[in-house]
C-alpha positions in Angstrom: -5.4 -9.5 -70.3 -6.2 -12.4 -68.8 -8.8 -12.5 -65.8 -6.2 -12.6 -63.0 -4.4 -9.5 -64.6 -7.7 -7.8 -64.7 -8.6 -8.4 -61.1 -5.3 -7.6 -59.9 -5.7 -4.1 -61.9 -9.1 -3.7 -60.5 -8.0 -4.4 -56.8 -4.7 -2.0 -57.2 -7.4 0.9 -58.1 -9.7 -0.2 -55.4 -6.6 0.3 -53.0 -5.9 3.6 -54.5 -9.4 4.9 -54.4 -9.6 3.2 -50.7 -6.5 5.2 -49.2 -7.0 8.7 -50.8 -9.6 9.8 -48.4 -7.1 9.0 -45.3 -4.2 10.4 -46.8 -6.2 13.7 -47.1 -7.4 13.6 -44.0 -4.3 13.3 -42.5 -2.5 16.3 -44.6 -5.7 18.6 -43.7 -5.1 17.4 -39.5 -8.6 16.3 -39.5 -7.1 12.6 -38.4 -4.0 11.8 -36.2 -2.7 8.2 -37.2 -1.0 6.1 -34.1 2.5 5.3 -34.9 2.3 2.2 -33.0 -0.7 1.0 -34.7 0.9 2.0 -38.5 4.0 0.2 -37.7 2.3 -3.0 -36.5 0.3 -3.1 -39.7 3.5 -2.2 -41.9 5.2 -5.2 -40.3 2.2 -7.5 -40.9 1.8 -6.6 -44.0 5.4 -7.2 -45.3 5.3 -10.6 -44.1 2.0 -11.1 -45.9 3.6 -9.8 -48.9 6.7 -11.8 -48.5 5.0 -14.8 -48.0 3.1 -14.3 -51.1 5.9 -13.9 -53.1 8.0 -17.1 -51.4 4.5 -19.0 -52.5 4.6 -17.7 -56.1 1.3 -15.8 -55.5 1.6 -13.9 -58.9 -0.6 -11.1 -59.5 -2.2 -11.6 -56.1 0.6 -9.8 -54.5 0.0 -6.5 -56.4 -2.8 -5.0 -54.2 -1.1 -6.2 -50.9 2.0 -4.6 -52.1 0.6 -1.4 -52.6 -1.2 -1.4 -49.8 1.9 -1.9 -47.5 3.5 0.8 -49.1 0.4 3.1 -48.5 0.0 1.7 -45.0 4.2 2.4 -44.4 3.5 6.0 -45.7 0.8 6.6 -43.1 3.4 5.3 -40.5 6.2 7.9 -41.6 3.2 10.6 -41.9 2.2 9.7 -38.3 5.6 11.1 -37.0 4.8 14.5 -37.8 0.7 14.4 -38.0 0.1 11.7 -35.5 -0.7 10.9 -32.3 1.9 10.2 -29.5 0.1 8.3 -27.0 1.4 4.8 -26.3 -0.2 2.1 -24.5 0.4 -1.2 -23.1 -1.7 -3.0 -25.6 0.0 -1.1 -28.2 3.8 -2.2 -27.1 2.1 -6.0 -26.5 0.9 -5.7 -30.4 4.4 -4.2 -31.6 6.1 -6.8 -29.8 3.8 -9.6 -31.1 4.2 -8.4 -34.8 8.2 -8.4 -34.0 7.6 -12.0 -32.7 5.8 -12.8 -36.1 9.4 -11.8 -38.2 11.7 -14.1 -35.9 9.5 -17.1 -36.5 10.0 -16.6 -40.2 14.0 -15.7 -39.7 14.8 -18.7 -37.4 12.4 -21.3 -38.8 12.1 -20.1 -42.3 8.7 -20.6 -42.3 6.4 -17.7 -43.9 3.2 -19.3 -43.2 3.8 -19.8 -39.5 4.6 -15.9 -39.6 1.5 -15.0 -41.4 
């Protein structure tokens, strides 16, 4: 195992350990995730993962990819367990994240989108 692979494994384990308490608290109804927040983070992290993949980031993408999957899972859990109050700043953040995606789509440049 190379040093890069070792650090990739350590970072994946770290991501799993870090998200466990949050999922536990959601399912025990101790916390209520906000759907817009987690949707924006899902979009933003997806752009980051795709940018790393396009730049051939190799092992560096694993922990961010796992984090993106877990953030998307929280987003879906927020539909059932989350809070539904949506503010203007929430909407602005969502529009900004979608704008970043459109930059990538129209200019074919993931680095500008990130």
